[in-house]
C-alpha positions as a Markdown table, in Angstrom:
| # | Residue | x | y | z |
|---|---|---|---|---|
| 1 | Met | -68.4 | -75.2 | 71.4 |
| 2 | Thr | -71.0 | -77.9 | 71.4 |
| 3 | Glu | -73.5 | -78.8 | 68.9 |
| 4 | Ser | -76.9 | -80.2 | 69.8 |
| 5 | Ala | -78.0 | -83.6 | 68.5 |
| 6 | Thr | -81.3 | -84.4 | 67.0 |
| 7 | Met | -83.7 | -81.5 | 67.4 |
| 8 | Glu | -87.4 | -81.0 | 67.3 |
| 9 | Val | -87.9 | -77.2 | 66.8 |
| 10 | Ala | -89.4 | -74.7 | 64.4 |
| 11 | Ala | -86.5 | -74.2 | 62.0 |
| 12 | Pro | -85.3 | -71.1 | 60.2 |
| 13 | Pro | -86.1 | -70.9 | 56.4 |
| 14 | Ala | -84.7 | -73.8 | 54.4 |
| 15 | Val | -82.1 | -73.4 | 51.7 |
| 16 | Pro | -82.7 | -75.6 | 48.7 |
| 17 | Ala | -79.9 | -78.2 | 48.4 |
| 18 | Ala | -78.8 | -79.4 | 45.0 |
| 19 | Ala | -79.5 | -83.2 | 45.3 |
| 20 | Leu | -77.7 | -83.5 | 48.7 |
| 21 | Arg | -77.2 | -87.2 | 49.7 |
| 22 | Ala | -76.2 | -87.9 | 53.2 |
| 23 | Cys | -75.2 | -90.9 | 55.3 |
| 24 | Leu | -77.2 | -91.0 | 58.5 |
| 25 | Cys | -75.5 | -92.5 | 61.6 |
| 26 | Ala | -76.2 | -92.9 | 65.3 |
| 27 | Leu | -74.1 | -91.9 | 68.2 |
| 28 | Gly | -75.9 | -93.1 | 71.2 |
| 29 | Ser | -79.5 | -91.8 | 71.0 |
| 30 | Ser | -78.4 | -88.9 | 68.7 |
| 31 | Arg | -78.5 | -89.0 | 64.9 |
| 32 | Phe | -76.1 | -87.1 | 62.7 |
| 33 | Ala | -75.6 | -86.9 | 58.9 |
| 34 | Val | -72.5 | -86.7 | 56.8 |
| 35 | Asp | -72.5 | -85.5 | 53.1 |
| 36 | Val | -71.7 | -88.5 | 50.9 |
| 37 | Arg | -68.9 | -86.4 | 49.3 |
| 38 | Ser | -67.0 | -86.7 | 52.6 |
| 39 | Ala | -68.1 | -90.3 | 53.5 |
| 40 | Arg | -66.0 | -93.1 | 52.0 |
| 41 | Glu | -67.4 | -96.3 | 53.6 |
| 42 | Val | -68.6 | -98.0 | 56.7 |
| 43 | Ala | -66.0 | -100.4 | 58.1 |
| 44 | Val | -66.1 | -102.8 | 61.0 |
| 45 | Phe | -62.9 | -103.0 | 62.9 |
| 46 | Asp | -62.6 | -106.2 | 64.9 |
| 47 | Ala | -59.0 | -105.5 | 65.8 |
| 48 | Phe | -57.4 | -102.1 | 66.6 |
| 49 | Thr | -54.4 | -100.9 | 68.6 |
| 50 | Val | -54.7 | -98.3 | 71.4 |
| 51 | Val | -52.0 | -95.6 | 71.1 |
| 52 | Pro | -50.4 | -94.9 | 74.5 |
| 53 | Arg | -50.6 | -91.3 | 75.7 |
| 54 | Ala | -52.7 | -90.3 | 72.8 |
| 55 | Ala | -55.5 | -87.7 | 73.0 |
| 56 | Pro | -58.8 | -89.0 | 74.3 |
| 57 | Cys | -60.4 | -88.5 | 70.9 |
| 58 | Leu | -58.1 | -91.2 | 69.4 |
| 59 | Val | -59.7 | -94.5 | 70.1 |
| 60 | Gly | -56.9 | -96.3 | 68.3 |
| 61 | Val | -55.6 | -97.2 | 64.9 |
| 62 | Ala | -56.4 | -100.1 | 62.7 |
| 63 | Asn | -55.3 | -101.7 | 59.4 |
| 64 | Leu | -57.9 | -101.1 | 56.7 |
| 65 | Arg | -56.7 | -103.0 | 53.6 |
| 66 | Gly | -53.1 | -102.1 | 54.2 |
| 67 | Val | -53.7 | -98.5 | 55.3 |
| 68 | Ile | -53.3 | -97.4 | 58.9 |
| 69 | Met | -56.6 | -95.8 | 59.8 |
| 70 | Pro | -57.1 | -93.6 | 62.9 |
| 71 | Ile | -60.3 | -94.3 | 64.7 |
| 72 | Leu | -61.7 | -91.1 | 66.3 |
| 73 | Asp | -64.4 | -90.5 | 68.9 |
| 74 | Ile | -66.2 | -87.2 | 68.0 |
| 75 | Arg | -68.8 | -87.4 | 70.8 |
| 76 | Pro | -67.2 | -84.9 | 73.2 |
| 77 | Leu | -66.6 | -82.5 | 70.3 |
| 78 | Leu | -70.4 | -82.6 | 69.7 |
| 79 | Gly | -71.3 | -82.1 | 73.3 |
| 80 | Leu | -72.1 | -85.8 | 73.9 |
| 81 | Pro | -70.5 | -88.0 | 76.6 |
| 82 | Ala | -67.4 | -89.8 | 75.5 |
| 83 | Gln | -67.8 | -93.6 | 75.1 |
| 84 | Arg | -65.0 | -96.1 | 74.7 |
| 85 | Pro | -66.1 | -98.7 | 72.2 |
| 86 | Gly | -65.8 | -102.4 | 72.9 |
| 87 | Ala | -63.7 | -104.9 | 71.1 |
| 88 | Val | -65.5 | -104.3 | 67.8 |
| 89 | Ile | -65.9 | -100.8 | 66.4 |
| 90 | Thr | -68.1 | -99.7 | 63.6 |
| 91 | Gly | -66.6 | -96.7 | 61.9 |
| 92 | Leu | -67.7 | -94.3 | 59.3 |
| 93 | Val | -64.6 | -93.6 | 57.2 |
| 94 | Val | -64.6 | -89.9 | 56.2 |
| 95 | Glu | -62.2 | -87.7 | 54.3 |
| 96 | Gly | -61.7 | -83.9 | 54.7 |
| 97 | Ala | -58.8 | -81.8 | 53.6 |
| 98 | Leu | -55.7 | -83.9 | 54.1 |
| 99 | Leu | -57.0 | -86.5 | 56.5 |
| 100 | Arg | -58.9 | -89.8 | 56.1 |
| 101 | Ala | -60.1 | -91.3 | 59.4 |
| 102 | Ala | -62.8 | -93.5 | 60.8 |
| 103 | Ile | -65.4 | -91.9 | 63.1 |
| 104 | Ala | -66.6 | -94.4 | 65.8 |
| 105 | Ile | -70.4 | -94.7 | 65.4 |
| 106 | Asp | -73.0 | -97.0 | 66.9 |
| 107 | Ala | -74.8 | -97.6 | 63.6 |
| 108 | Ala | -75.0 | -96.6 | 60.0 |
| 109 | Leu | -78.8 | -95.9 | 59.6 |
| 110 | Ala | -79.4 | -94.9 | 56.0 |
| 111 | Leu | -78.2 | -93.2 | 52.8 |
| 112 | Glu | -80.9 | -90.7 | 51.9 |
| 113 | Pro | -81.4 | -87.7 | 49.5 |
| 114 | Phe | -82.4 | -84.4 | 50.9 |
| 115 | Ser | -83.8 | -81.4 | 48.9 |
| 116 | Glu | -83.4 | -78.8 | 51.6 |
| 117 | Val | -81.0 | -77.8 | 54.4 |
| 118 | Phe | -82.0 | -75.6 | 57.3 |
| 119 | Ala | -79.2 | -73.1 | 58.3 |
| 120 | Pro | -77.7 | -73.4 | 61.7 |
| 121 | Glu | -78.2 | -70.6 | 64.2 |
| 122 | Gln | -74.5 | -70.5 | 65.1 |
| 123 | Pro | -71.4 | -71.6 | 63.1 |
| 124 | Gly | -69.6 | -74.6 | 64.4 |
| 125 | Phe | -69.3 | -78.2 | 63.5 |
| 126 | Val | -72.7 | -78.3 | 61.8 |
| 127 | Leu | -73.3 | -77.1 | 58.2 |
| 128 | Gly | -77.1 | -77.2 | 58.6 |
| 129 | Phe | -80.0 | -79.4 | 59.6 |
| 130 | Leu | -81.7 | -81.9 | 57.4 |
| 131 | Pro | -85.5 | -82.5 | 57.8 |
| 132 | Arg | -86.5 | -86.1 | 58.3 |
| 133 | Gly | -90.0 | -86.7 | 59.5 |
| 134 | Asp | -90.6 | -84.4 | 62.5 |
| 135 | Glu | -86.9 | -84.1 | 63.4 |
| 136 | Leu | -84.0 | -82.1 | 62.2 |
| 137 | Ile | -80.7 | -84.0 | 61.8 |
| 138 | Pro | -77.4 | -82.1 | 62.1 |
| 139 | Leu | -75.3 | -82.3 | 59.0 |
| 140 | Leu | -71.7 | -82.4 | 60.2 |
| 141 | Asp | -69.0 | -80.2 | 58.7 |
| 142 | Val | -66.4 | -83.0 | 58.3 |
| 143 | Pro | -63.4 | -80.8 | 57.4 |
| 144 | Lys | -64.0 | -78.7 | 60.5 |
| 145 | Val | -64.5 | -81.8 | 62.7 |
| 146 | Leu | -61.3 | -83.4 | 61.4 |
| 147 | Ser | -59.4 | -80.2 | 61.7 |
| 148 | Ala | -60.5 | -79.8 | 65.4 |
| 149 | Leu | -59.5 | -83.4 | 66.2 |
| 150 | Thr | -56.2 | -83.1 | 64.4 |
| 151 | Ser | -55.5 | -80.0 | 66.4 |
| 152 | Glu | -56.3 | -81.9 | 69.6 |
| 153 | Leu | -54.1 | -84.8 | 68.6 |
| 154 | Gly | -51.2 | -82.3 | 67.8 |
| 155 | Lys | -51.5 | -80.6 | 71.2 |
| 156 | Thr | -51.5 | -84.0 | 73.0 |
| 157 | Ser | -48.5 | -85.3 | 71.1 |
| 158 | Gln | -46.5 | -82.1 | 71.9 |
| 159 | Thr | -47.3 | -82.1 | 75.6 |
| 160 | Gln | -47.2 | -85.8 | 76.3 |
| 161 | Gly | -44.8 | -87.1 | 73.7 |
| 162 | Ala | -47.4 | -89.3 | 72.1 |
| 163 | Ser | -46.9 | -90.1 | 68.4 |
| 164 | Leu | -48.3 | -92.3 | 65.8 |
| 165 | Glu | -44.8 | -93.0 | 64.7 |
| 166 | Pro | -42.8 | -95.8 | 66.3 |
| 167 | Pro | -39.9 | -94.6 | 68.6 |
| 168 | Ile | -36.5 | -94.7 | 67.0 |
| 169 | Pro | -34.2 | -96.9 | 69.1 |
| 170 | Asp | -31.2 | -95.2 | 70.7 |
| 171 | Pro | -28.0 | -97.2 | 69.9 |
| 172 | Glu | -26.4 | -95.9 | 73.1 |
| 173 | Glu | -29.0 | -97.6 | 75.2 |
| 174 | Asp | -28.1 | -101.0 | 73.7 |
| 175 | Arg | -24.5 | -100.6 | 75.0 |
| 176 | Ala | -25.4 | -100.0 | 78.6 |
């Protein structure tokens, strides 16, 4: 299921939003929004560790003030081409359900209030669309996005043996 990026269309009727504030971010040429209640901070990761045999959505893990933070690529989930970031990653740290993770973004654009949200035509990873000028910006459903990525990570770890946990050494191997 893919979600479309920035759209310029006649929208369905707007639903008033009670003082919704959203963090706008860029993924390539597309813009997305995240409700500030799910966004924690924007962080720059100048060092991260790639996890061998991990799902493609897991760019790596990094130390964020003593907390191991997974860095995730949500582009394929949203129908955008995957892109492996360079040596420095800008991440929007989000929280949903039981997971806190950084979503790899190209830029944090703004923090803005919105008074209305246009309903999406299909359920998916978008809660609605926020009007900004002549465009509609998708408002991501962070808990659904994180749940889908967690599911993908779980499937990969079961089939390929990848894990975020370090392997436990086998004492029998040391004797050989």
